[in-house]
VONUVEX-66607 format. One line per 5 residues: number of its first residue (from 1); for each residue x, y, z of N, C-alpha, C, O. Coordinates in Angstrom, 2 decimals. Example, Ala and Ser with C-alpha at 12.3 -4.5 7.8 and 13.67 -1.06 7.14 Angstrom:
<rs>
1 = 13.19:-5.69:7.80:12.30:-4.50:7.80:13.20:-3.30:7.80:14.24:-3.32:8.46 | 12.85:-2.25:7.08:13.67:-1.06:7.14:12.90:0.03:7.87:13.41:1.14:8.04
</rs>
This chain:
<rs>
1 = 0.83:-1.19:0.00:0.00:0.00:0.00:0.86:1.25:0.00:1.93:1.28:0.62 | 0.40:2.26:-0.69:1.04:3.57:-0.60:0.60:4.25:0.69:-0.36:3.81:1.33 | 1.27:5.32:1.07:0.80:6.13:2.18:-0.18:7.18:1.66:-0.34:7.36:0.46 | -0.84:7.85:2.60:-2.02:8.60:2.22:-1.74:9.86:1.39:-2.58:10.27:0.59 | -0.57:10.49:1.57:-0.24:11.63:0.72:-0.16:11.22:-0.74:-0.67:11.92:-1.62
6 = 0.47:10.09:-0.99:0.55:9.55:-2.35:-0.84:9.21:-2.87:-1.17:9.51:-4.02 | -1.66:8.59:-2.02:-3.02:8.24:-2.45:-3.83:9.48:-2.81:-4.57:9.47:-3.79 | -3.70:10.53:-2.03:-4.44:11.76:-2.33:-3.95:12.36:-3.64:-4.75:12.82:-4.46 | -2.63:12.36:-3.85:-2.11:12.88:-5.11:-2.67:12.11:-6.29:-3.10:12.71:-7.27 | -2.67:10.80:-6.21:-3.17:9.97:-7.30:-4.66:10.20:-7.52:-5.13:10.27:-8.65
11 = -5.40:10.33:-6.43:-6.84:10.58:-6.56:-7.10:11.91:-7.25:-7.95:12.00:-8.13 | -6.38:12.93:-6.85:-6.54:14.26:-7.46:-6.25:14.19:-8.95:-6.95:14.81:-9.76 | -5.23:13.45:-9.32:-4.83:13.36:-10.73:-5.78:12.53:-11.58:-5.71:12.57:-12.81 | -6.67:11.77:-10.94:-7.52:10.84:-11.69:-9.01:11.06:-11.46:-9.81:10.14:-11.62 | -9.38:12.27:-11.10:-10.80:12.60:-10.91:-11.60:12.38:-12.19:-12.71:11.84:-12.15
16 = -11.05:12.78:-13.32:-11.79:12.66:-14.58:-11.98:11.20:-14.98:-13.01:10.82:-15.52 | -10.97:10.39:-14.70:-11.05:8.96:-15.04:-12.24:8.31:-14.34:-12.92:7.46:-14.91 | -12.47:8.73:-13.08:-13.57:8.15:-12.29:-14.84:9.00:-12.34:-15.83:8.68:-11.66 | -14.82:10.08:-13.13:-16.00:10.94:-13.31:-16.55:11.41:-11.96:-17.73:11.21:-11.65 | -15.68:12.03:-11.18:-16.02:12.46:-9.82:-16.84:13.75:-9.86:-16.57:14.66:-10.64
21 = -17.85:13.80:-8.99:-18.66:15.01:-8.83:-18.41:15.66:-7.47:-18.18:16.87:-7.40 | -18.45:14.89:-6.40:-18.24:15.42:-5.06:-16.80:15.10:-4.63:-16.51:13.98:-4.21 | -15.92:16.08:-4.75:-14.49:15.84:-4.51:-14.21:15.52:-3.04:-13.32:14.73:-2.74 | -14.95:16.12:-2.12:-14.72:15.85:-0.70:-15.00:14.39:-0.37:-14.20:13.74:0.32 | -16.11:13.88:-0.84:-16.41:12.46:-0.62:-15.32:11.57:-1.25:-14.90:10.58:-0.66
26 = -14.89:11.95:-2.43:-13.89:11.19:-3.18:-12.55:11.15:-2.45:-11.95:10.08:-2.31 | -12.08:12.30:-1.98:-10.79:12.35:-1.27:-10.88:11.60:0.04:-9.96:10.86:0.40 | -11.98:11.76:0.77:-12.16:11.01:2.02:-12.18:9.52:1.74:-11.61:8.72:2.49 | -12.84:9.14:0.64:-12.91:7.72:0.28:-11.56:7.14:-0.07:-11.31:5.96:0.16 | -10.69:7.96:-0.64:-9.40:7.42:-1.09:-8.47:7.09:0.08:-7.57:6.27:-0.08
31 = -8.66:7.71:1.24:-7.82:7.31:2.38:-8.54:6.31:3.29:-7.94:5.76:4.21 | -9.83:6.08:3.02:-10.61:5.19:3.89:-10.03:3.79:4.05:-9.97:3.31:5.19 | -9.60:3.09:2.99:-9.23:1.69:3.16:-8.20:1.41:4.26:-8.30:0.38:4.93 | -7.23:2.30:4.46:-6.20:2.03:5.46:-6.66:2.32:6.89:-5.92:2.12:7.84 | -7.90:2.79:7.02:-8.45:2.95:8.37:-8.63:1.59:9.05:-8.89:1.52:10.25
36 = -8.49:0.54:8.27:-8.57:-0.80:8.87:-7.51:-1.02:9.94:-7.70:-1.83:10.85 | -6.40:-0.30:9.83:-5.35:-0.45:10.84:-5.84:-0.02:12.22:-5.81:-0.83:13.15 | -6.30:1.23:12.40:-6.76:1.60:13.75:-8.09:0.98:14.14:-8.34:0.77:15.33 | -8.97:0.67:13.16:-10.26:0.10:13.54:-10.18:-1.41:13.78:-11.00:-1.97:14.50 | -9.19:-2.06:13.16:-8.99:-3.49:13.39:-9.90:-4.40:12.58:-9.94:-5.60:12.84
41 = -10.64:-3.85:11.58:-11.49:-4.73:10.79:-10.65:-5.54:9.82:-9.50:-5.21:9.54 | -11.24:-6.61:9.31:-10.50:-7.51:8.43:-10.13:-6.81:7.12:-10.91:-6.03:6.58 | -8.94:-7.11:6.62:-8.43:-6.47:5.41:-9.34:-6.68:4.21:-9.45:-5.79:3.36 | -10.00:-7.83:4.12:-10.85:-8.11:2.96:-12.03:-7.15:2.87:-12.61:-6.98:1.80 | -12.39:-6.52:3.97:-13.51:-5.58:3.97:-13.16:-4.25:3.32:-14.05:-3.49:2.94
46 = -11.87:-3.98:3.18:-11.44:-2.69:2.62:-10.50:-2.84:1.43:-10.26:-1.87:0.71 | -9.95:-4.03:1.22:-8.94:-4.22:0.18:-9.24:-5.47:-0.66:-8.38:-6.34:-0.81 | -10.44:-5.53:-1.20:-10.81:-6.66:-2.05:-10.90:-6.17:-3.50:-11.40:-5.08:-3.76 | -10.43:-6.99:-4.43:-10.44:-6.57:-5.84:-11.84:-6.21:-6.33:-11.97:-5.39:-7.24 | -12.87:-6.80:-5.75:-14.24:-6.50:-6.18:-14.59:-5.03:-5.94:-15.48:-4.48:-6.59
51 = -13.88:-4.40:-5.01:-14.13:-2.99:-4.68:-13.51:-2.04:-5.70:-13.66:-0.82:-5.59 | -12.81:-2.59:-6.68:-12.32:-1.78:-7.79:-13.26:-1.82:-8.98:-13.14:-1.00:-9.89 | -14.20:-2.76:-8.99:-15.08:-2.93:-10.14:-16.08:-1.79:-10.26:-16.57:-1.27:-9.26 | -16.36:-1.41:-11.48:-17.23:-0.27:-11.74:-18.59:-0.42:-11.08:-19.16:0.56:-10.61 | -19.10:-1.62:-11.04:-20.42:-1.84:-10.43:-20.41:-1.49:-8.95:-21.46:-1.18:-8.39
56 = -19.24:-1.53:-8.31:-19.13:-1.17:-6.90:-19.14:0.35:-6.72:-19.77:0.85:-5.79 | -18.45:1.08:-7.60:-18.19:2.50:-7.34:-18.94:3.48:-8.23:-18.94:4.68:-7.94 | -19.57:3.02:-9.29:-20.03:3.92:-10.34:-20.98:5.02:-9.86:-20.96:6.12:-10.41 | -21.80:4.76:-8.85:-22.79:5.74:-8.44:-22.46:6.43:-7.12:-23.33:7.05:-6.52 | -21.21:6.31:-6.66:-20.88:6.78:-5.31:-19.47:7.36:-5.31:-18.50:6.63:-5.53
61 = -19.34:8.65:-5.06:-18.03:9.30:-5.11:-17.10:8.84:-3.98:-15.89:8.81:-4.18 | -17.63:8.50:-2.83:-16.80:7.96:-1.75:-16.18:6.63:-2.21:-15.00:6.39:-1.99 | -16.99:5.79:-2.83:-16.49:4.50:-3.32:-15.54:4.67:-4.50:-14.66:3.84:-4.71 | -15.71:5.75:-5.27:-14.75:6.02:-6.34:-13.36:6.28:-5.75:-12.35:5.81:-6.27 | -13.33:7.04:-4.64:-12.06:7.26:-3.96:-11.48:5.97:-3.42:-10.28:5.73:-3.53
66 = -12.33:5.15:-2.84:-11.95:3.84:-2.30:-11.32:3.00:-3.42:-10.25:2.43:-3.24 | -12.00:2.93:-4.57:-11.47:2.15:-5.71:-10.15:2.72:-6.20:-9.25:1.97:-6.59 | -10.02:4.04:-6.19:-8.77:4.68:-6.62:-7.62:4.26:-5.72:-6.51:4.03:-6.20 | -7.88:4.16:-4.42:-6.86:3.71:-3.47:-6.37:2.31:-3.84:-5.17:2.06:-3.90 | -7.31:1.40:-4.10:-6.93:0.02:-4.40:-6.21:-0.07:-5.73:-5.28:-0.87:-5.90
71 = -6.64:0.75:-6.69:-5.96:0.77:-7.99:-4.51:1.20:-7.82:-3.61:0.60:-8.42 | -4.27:2.24:-7.02:-2.89:2.68:-6.86:-2.05:1.64:-6.12:-0.88:1.45:-6.43 | -2.64:0.97:-5.15:-1.90:-0.10:-4.46:-1.42:-1.15:-5.47:-0.29:-1.63:-5.38 | -2.29:-1.51:-6.42:-1.91:-2.48:-7.45:-0.75:-1.95:-8.29:0.22:-2.66:-8.54 | -0.88:-0.72:-8.72:0.16:-0.11:-9.54:1.49:-0.06:-8.81:2.52:-0.46:-9.34
76 = 1.44:0.42:-7.58:2.68:0.60:-6.83:3.34:-0.74:-6.53:4.57:-0.85:-6.60 | 2.56:-1.74:-6.19:3.11:-3.05:-5.88:3.93:-3.58:-7.05:5.04:-4.07:-6.86 | 3.37:-3.49:-8.26:4.09:-4.00:-9.43:5.36:-3.20:-9.71:6.42:-3.77:-9.95 | 5.24:-1.87:-9.69:6.39:-1.04:-10.04:7.48:-1.15:-8.99:8.66:-1.17:-9.34 | 7.12:-1.23:-7.72:8.14:-1.39:-6.69:8.91:-2.69:-6.88:10.14:-2.72:-6.75
81 = 8.18:-3.76:-7.20:8.85:-5.05:-7.40:9.81:-4.98:-8.59:10.89:-5.57:-8.55 | 9.42:-4.26:-9.63:10.28:-4.13:-10.81:11.46:-3.19:-10.56:12.59:-3.49:-10.96 | 11.22:-2.09:-9.91:12.24:-1.04:-9.76:13.15:-1.23:-8.56:14.29:-0.76:-8.56 | 12.65:-1.90:-7.53:13.44:-2.04:-6.29:13.71:-3.50:-5.92:14.06:-3.81:-4.78 | 13.56:-4.38:-6.90:13.77:-5.80:-6.63:15.15:-6.11:-6.07:15.33:-7.10:-5.36
86 = 16.14:-5.26:-6.39:17.51:-5.51:-5.93:17.65:-5.38:-4.42:18.59:-5.92:-3.83 | 16.71:-4.63:-3.76:16.80:-4.48:-2.30:15.61:-5.13:-1.59:15.42:-4.96:-0.38 | 14.81:-5.88:-2.37:13.67:-6.58:-1.79:13.90:-8.08:-1.83:14.94:-8.54:-2.31 | 12.95:-8.82:-1.34:13.14:-10.27:-1.18:13.32:-10.96:-2.53:13.92:-12.03:-2.59 | 12.82:-10.36:-3.62:12.94:-10.98:-4.94:14.39:-11.30:-5.29:14.66:-12.32:-5.93
91 = 15.33:-10.44:-4.88:16.75:-10.67:-5.16:17.54:-11.04:-3.91:18.76:-11.24:-3.97 | 16.86:-11.12:-2.79:17.53:-11.40:-1.52:16.73:-12.43:-0.73:16.07:-12.09:0.25 | 16.80:-13.69:-1.16:15.96:-14.73:-0.53:16.23:-14.94:0.95:15.44:-15.58:1.64 | 17.35:-14.41:1.44:17.63:-14.54:2.88:16.79:-13.57:3.71:16.72:-13.72:4.93 | 16.17:-12.58:3.06:15.32:-11.63:3.79:14.07:-12.32:4.31:13.48:-13.16:3.62
96 = 13.67:-11.96:5.51:12.40:-12.46:6.03:11.26:-11.64:5.43:11.48:-10.58:4.85 | 10.05:-12.13:5.59:8.87:-11.39:5.13:8.80:-10.04:5.83:8.43:-9.03:5.22 | 9.16:-10.02:7.11:9.13:-8.77:7.86:10.19:-7.79:7.35:9.92:-6.60:7.23 | 11.38:-8.30:7.05:12.44:-7.44:6.52:11.99:-6.79:5.21:12.19:-5.60:4.99 | 11.37:-7.60:4.34:10.89:-7.09:3.06:9.84:-6.01:3.28:9.85:-4.99:2.59
101 = 8.96:-6.23:4.23:7.90:-5.25:4.52:8.49:-3.96:5.07:8.01:-2.87:4.75 | 9.53:-4.08:5.89:10.19:-2.89:6.43:10.78:-2.04:5.30:10.61:-0.83:5.28 | 11.46:-2.69:4.35:12.07:-1.96:3.24:10.99:-1.33:2.37:11.09:-0.16:2.00 | 9.97:-2.11:2.02:8.88:-1.56:1.20:8.23:-0.36:1.89:7.94:0.65:1.25 | 8.01:-0.48:3.19:7.38:0.61:3.94:8.28:1.84:3.97:7.80:2.97:3.85
106 = 9.58:1.63:4.12:10.52:2.75:4.10:10.50:3.46:2.76:10.52:4.69:2.70 | 10.44:2.69:1.67:10.36:3.29:0.34:9.08:4.11:0.18:9.09:5.18:-0.42 | 7.98:3.60:0.72:6.71:4.30:0.62:6.71:5.58:1.44:6.10:6.58:1.05 | 7.40:5.56:2.57:7.56:6.78:3.37:8.30:7.83:2.55:7.89:8.99:2.50 | 9.38:7.43:1.91:10.17:8.37:1.12:9.37:8.88:-0.08:9.44:10.06:-0.42
111 = 8.61:8.00:-0.72:7.78:8.45:-1.84:6.71:9.43:-1.34:6.44:10.43:-2.00 | 6.11:9.14:-0.20:5.07:10.01:0.32:5.61:11.42:0.56:4.98:12.42:0.19 | 6.79:11.49:1.18:7.40:12.80:1.44:7.66:13.53:0.13:7.46:14.75:0.04 | 8.11:12.80:-0.90:8.35:13.41:-2.20:7.04:13.86:-2.85:6.95:14.96:-3.38 | 6.03:13.00:-2.80:4.77:13.30:-3.47:4.08:14.53:-2.90:3.53:15.34:-3.66
116 = 4.09:14.69:-1.59:3.36:15.83:-1.02:4.03:17.16:-1.35:3.42:18.22:-1.20 | 5.27:17.09:-1.80:5.94:18.31:-2.25:5.64:18.65:-3.71:6.08:19.68:-4.21 | 4.89:17.77:-4.38:4.65:17.93:-5.81:3.24:18.45:-6.12:2.92:18.69:-7.29 | 2.40:18.64:-5.10:1.06:19.20:-5.33:0.59:19.86:-4.05:1.20:19.68:-2.99 | -0.49:20.61:-4.14:-0.97:21.38:-2.99:-1.90:20.52:-2.14:-3.12:20.66:-2.22
121 = -1.33:19.66:-1.35:-2.14:18.75:-0.55:-2.96:19.51:0.50:-4.05:19.07:0.86 | -2.45:20.64:0.97:-3.17:21.39:2.01:-4.56:21.80:1.53:-5.49:21.87:2.33 | -4.71:22.08:0.24:-6.00:22.52:-0.28:-7.04:21.41:-0.28:-8.23:21.67:-0.49 | -6.61:20.17:-0.04:-7.53:19.03:-0.04:-7.82:18.49:1.36:-8.63:17.58:1.50 | -7.19:19.03:2.37:-7.34:18.47:3.72:-8.73:18.69:4.30:-9.18:17.89:5.12
126 = -9.41:19.74:3.89:-10.76:19.97:4.41:-11.72:18.86:4.00:-12.74:18.65:4.65 | -11.39:18.14:2.92:-12.22:17.01:2.49:-12.27:15.92:3.56:-13.21:15.13:3.60 | -11.27:15.88:4.42:-11.20:14.82:5.42:-12.14:15.07:6.59:-12.21:14.27:7.52 | -12.87:16.19:6.55:-13.96:16.40:7.51:-15.12:15.47:7.21:-15.92:15.15:8.08 | -15.20:15.02:5.95:-16.27:14.11:5.54:-15.93:12.69:5.99:-14.81:12.22:5.78
131 = -16.89:12.01:6.61:-16.65:10.68:7.18:-17.78:9.73:6.79:-18.96:10.08:6.87 | -17.41:8.54:6.39:-18.36:7.44:6.24:-17.83:6.23:6.99:-16.62:6.09:7.19 | -18.73:5.36:7.40:-18.34:4.13:8.11:-19.02:2.94:7.43:-19.93:2.34:7.99 | -18.57:2.59:6.23:-19.28:1.58:5.42:-19.25:0.17:5.99:-20.04:-0.67:5.57 | -18.36:-0.10:6.91:-18.31:-1.43:7.52:-18.68:-1.39:8.99:-18.29:-2.26:9.77
136 = -19.45:-0.37:9.36:-19.95:-0.29:10.73:-18.90:0.07:11.76:-19.06:-0.22:12.94 | -17.81:0.72:11.31:-16.75:1.11:12.22:-17.23:2.20:13.17:-18.27:2.83:12.95 | -16.47:2.41:14.22:-16.72:3.54:15.11:-16.50:4.84:14.34:-15.42:5.05:13.77 | -17.50:5.69:14.32:-17.36:6.98:13.64:-16.24:7.80:14.27:-15.50:8.50:13.58 | -16.13:7.71:15.59:-15.08:8.45:16.29:-13.69:8.01:15.85:-12.81:8.84:15.67
141 = -13.50:6.70:15.67:-12.20:6.19:15.23:-11.86:6.67:13.82:-10.72:7.03:13.53 | -12.86:6.68:12.93:-12.62:7.14:11.56:-12.33:8.64:11.55:-11.46:9.10:10.81 | -13.05:9.40:12.36:-12.78:10.84:12.44:-11.36:11.08:12.94:-10.65:11.95:12.44 | -10.94:10.31:13.94:-9.60:10.45:14.48:-8.56:10.05:13.44:-7.52:10.70:13.31 | -8.84:9.00:12.69:-7.96:8.56:11.60:-7.80:9.67:10.57:-6.68:10.00:10.19
146 = -8.92:10.24:10.10:-8.85:11.33:9.12:-8.08:12.52:9.67:-7.27:13.13:8.96 | -8.33:12.86:10.92:-7.69:14.02:11.52:-6.18:13.85:11.63:-5.44:14.82:11.56 | -5.74:12.61:11.79:-4.30:12.34:11.86:-3.59:12.89:10.62:-2.50:13.44:10.73 | -4.21:12.73:9.45:-3.56:13.18:8.22:-3.67:14.69:8.03:-2.81:15.30:7.40 | -4.71:15.27:8.58:-4.77:16.73:8.60:-3.60:17.27:9.41:-2.93:18.22:9.01
151 = -3.36:16.65:10.57:-2.29:17.11:11.46:-0.91:16.90:10.83:-0.02:17.72:11.02 | -0.75:15.81:10.09:0.55:15.54:9.46:0.76:16.45:8.25:1.78:17.14:8.16 | -0.20:16.44:7.33:0.02:17.08:6.03:-0.17:18.59:6.05:0.16:19.26:5.07 | -0.69:19.14:7.14:-0.71:20.60:7.24:0.70:21.17:7.32:0.91:22.37:7.12 | 1.68:20.30:7.60:3.08:20.72:7.65:3.77:20.63:6.29:4.94:20.99:6.16
156 = 3.05:20.15:5.28:3.64:20.02:3.95:4.17:21.36:3.46:3.53:22.39:3.65 | 5.35:21.36:2.82:6.17:20.22:2.38:7.20:19.76:3.41:8.14:19.05:3.08 | 7.03:20.17:4.65:8.03:19.88:5.69:7.62:18.73:6.60:7.83:18.77:7.81 | 7.03:17.70:6.00:6.69:16.50:6.75:7.96:15.70:6.99:8.75:15.49:6.06 | 8.16:15.25:8.22:9.40:14.55:8.58:9.18:13.04:8.67:8.05:12.55:8.75
161 = 10.28:12.32:8.65:10.21:10.87:8.84:9.64:10.54:10.20:8.94:9.54:10.36 | 9.93:11.37:11.19:9.43:11.15:12.54:7.91:11.28:12.60:7.25:10.54:13.33 | 7.35:12.21:11.83:5.89:12.35:11.79:5.24:11.09:11.22:4.21:10.63:11.72 | 5.85:10.53:10.19:5.29:9.33:9.58:5.55:8.09:10.44:4.77:7.14:10.40 | 6.62:8.10:11.20:6.83:7.04:12.20:5.69:7.06:13.21:5.15:6.02:13.58
166 = 5.32:8.25:13.65:4.23:8.41:14.61:2.92:7.91:14.02:2.10:7.32:14.73 | 2.73:8.13:12.72:1.53:7.65:12.04:1.41:6.13:12.16:0.34:5.62:12.50 | 2.51:5.42:11.89:2.48:3.96:11.99:2.12:3.51:13.40:1.36:2.56:13.58 | 2.66:4.20:14.39:2.35:3.85:15.78:0.87:4.08:16.07:0.23:3.28:16.74 | 0.34:5.18:15.56:-1.09:5.46:15.72:-1.94:4.43:15.00:-3.10:4.23:15.34
171 = -1.35:3.77:14.00:-2.04:2.70:13.29:-1.87:1.35:14.01:-2.21:0.30:13.46 | -1.34:1.39:15.20:-1.18:0.20:16.04:-0.04:-0.71:15.59:0.00:-1.88:15.98 | 0.88:-0.18:14.79:2.11:-0.91:14.48:3.02:-0.78:15.70:3.17:0.32:16.22 | 3.63:-1.88:16.17:4.50:-1.80:17.36:5.58:-0.74:17.19:6.17:-0.63:16.11 | 5.85:0.03:18.23:6.83:1.12:18.13:8.20:0.68:17.62:8.86:1.43:16.90
176 = 8.63:-0.53:17.98:9.95:-0.98:17.53:9.96:-1.23:16.02:10.99:-1.05:15.37 | 8.82:-1.66:15.45:8.72:-1.86:14.01:8.67:-0.51:13.30:9.33:-0.31:12.27 | 7.90:0.42:13.84:7.84:1.77:13.26:9.21:2.44:13.28:9.59:3.14:12.34 | 9.95:2.21:14.35:11.30:2.76:14.45:12.20:2.18:13.36:12.99:2.91:12.75 | 12.08:0.88:13.11:12.89:0.25:12.06:12.54:0.83:10.69:13.42:1.02:9.85
181 = 11.27:1.11:10.45:10.86:1.72:9.19:11.52:3.10:9.03:12.07:3.42:7.98 | 11.44:3.88:10.09:12.00:5.23:10.02:13.51:5.18:9.83:14.06:5.95:9.05 | 14.19:4.26:10.53:15.64:4.14:10.40:16.02:3.67:8.99:16.99:4.16:8.42 | 15.26:2.74:8.44:15.54:2.27:7.08:15.28:3.39:6.07:16.03:3.54:5.11 | 14.23:4.17:6.28:13.95:5.30:5.39:15.09:6.31:5.45:15.50:6.86:4.43
186 = 15.59:6.56:6.65:16.70:7.49:6.82:17.95:6.98:6.11:18.67:7.75:5.49 | 18.19:5.68:6.21:19.34:5.07:5.53:19.20:5.19:4.01:20.15:5.58:3.33 | 18.02:4.85:3.49:17.81:4.88:2.05:17.81:6.32:1.51:18.16:6.55:0.35 | 17.42:7.26:2.34:17.42:8.67:1.92:18.82:9.14:1.55:18.97:10.08:0.78 | 19.84:8.49:2.09:21.23:8.85:1.80:21.82:8.05:0.65:23.00:8.19:0.33
191 = 21.00:7.22:0.03:21.43:6.41:-1.11:20.97:7.11:-2.39:19.79:7.09:-2.72 | 21.91:7.72:-3.10:21.55:8.52:-4.27:20.83:7.72:-5.34:19.91:8.23:-5.99 | 21.25:6.47:-5.53:20.62:5.63:-6.55:19.16:5.35:-6.21:18.28:5.45:-7.06 | 18.91:5.01:-4.96:17.53:4.75:-4.52:16.69:6.00:-4.66:15.55:5.93:-5.13 | 17.21:7.14:-4.26:16.43:8.37:-4.30:16.13:8.81:-5.73:15.07:9.39:-5.98
196 = 17.03:8.54:-6.67:16.73:8.84:-8.07:15.51:8.06:-8.52:14.66:8.57:-9.26 | 15.41:6.82:-8.06:14.25:6.00:-8.40:13.00:6.51:-7.70:11.92:6.53:-8.30 | 13.13:6.91:-6.45:11.99:7.45:-5.70:11.42:8.67:-6.42:10.20:8.80:-6.54 | 12.28:9.54:-6.90:11.83:10.77:-7.55:11.08:10.48:-8.85:10.32:11.33:-9.33 | 11.29:9.30:-9.43:10.66:8.97:-10.72:9.51:7.97:-10.58:8.80:7.71:-11.56
201 = 9.31:7.42:-9.41:8.39:6.28:-9.26:6.94:6.66:-9.53:6.20:5.88:-10.12 | 6.53:7.85:-9.10:5.14:8.24:-9.31:4.83:8.35:-10.80:3.79:7.88:-11.26 | 5.73:8.96:-11.54:5.53:9.08:-12.98:5.42:7.72:-13.65:4.65:7.54:-14.59 | 6.21:6.76:-13.16:6.15:5.41:-13.73:4.80:4.77:-13.43:4.22:4.14:-14.31 | 4.30:4.92:-12.21:2.99:4.33:-11.90:1.90:4.99:-12.74:1.00:4.32:-13.25
206 = 1.97:6.31:-12.87:0.97:7.02:-13.66:0.94:6.52:-15.11:-0.13:6.47:-15.73 | 2.09:6.17:-15.64:2.16:5.72:-17.04:1.40:4.42:-17.27:1.07:4.09:-18.41 | 1.11:3.68:-16.20:0.39:2.41:-16.32:-1.07:2.52:-15.88:-1.78:1.51:-15.84 | -1.52:3.72:-15.53:-2.84:3.87:-14.93:-3.96:3.38:-15.85:-4.82:2.61:-15.41 | -3.96:3.80:-17.10:-5.06:3.41:-17.99:-5.10:1.90:-18.21:-6.17:1.30:-18.28
211 = -3.93:1.30:-18.31:-3.86:-0.16:-18.47:-4.46:-0.87:-17.26:-5.27:-1.79:-17.41 | -4.06:-0.45:-16.06:-4.57:-1.09:-14.85:-6.05:-0.78:-14.64:-6.80:-1.63:-14.17 | -6.47:0.44:-14.99:-7.89:0.79:-14.88:-8.72:-0.13:-15.76:-9.77:-0.62:-15.33 | -8.27:-0.38:-16.97:-9.00:-1.26:-17.88:-9.03:-2.69:-17.36:-10.02:-3.39:-17.54 | -7.95:-3.13:-16.72:-7.86:-4.50:-16.24:-8.67:-4.75:-14.97:-9.21:-5.83:-14.77
216 = -8.75:-3.73:-14.10:-9.32:-3.96:-12.77:-10.60:-3.17:-12.45:-11.33:-3.55:-11.53 | -10.88:-2.10:-13.18:-11.92:-1.18:-12.75:-13.14:-1.11:-13.65:-14.05:-0.31:-13.41 | -13.19:-1.92:-14.67:-14.33:-1.88:-15.58:-15.17:-3.13:-15.44:-16.18:-3.27:-16.13
</rs>
């Protein structure tokens, strides 16, 4: 999964593709799926391929945002495996599943920091006042989840690795794991080759959007 700044950027860039009318519902919907972390609901309730199908989202702008989130997760997963396979488990079979997840998460942190510097995310934060609870979640938990990103991204473009470490902890990731993500992100930030790829990764995912939309969203 991408982090929410990246998801908002992708949603903003693809409003026409999904024929969005109510942008606030759409933006709120695009960060909704990862609320499963603090609410604790099963992943299949928020991250199922059926939720990308047009019949699921066509008449609902919140669900259009939701589908956009899942579409970007698909795009990013493929491109990360292709572009960063040299530092992931694909080329390093000695890595544990957790090690691979730490590296992937660190890369996503770095991409998120880069992405929020590439568009005016602050102008979209008011959309996060809109809340839906499609799986019967606590409304208070979803409101708190949305507010977390208002608090983080209002600092754009000066969002720090420490702020995103705090986000993972608020998502109920153990502090020692969140610390490892932040430390790995800090290490990779000093790797010029990795950062060159980070700076280009969003453009690469965007180049495959129509192909993936046709495969998964119609």
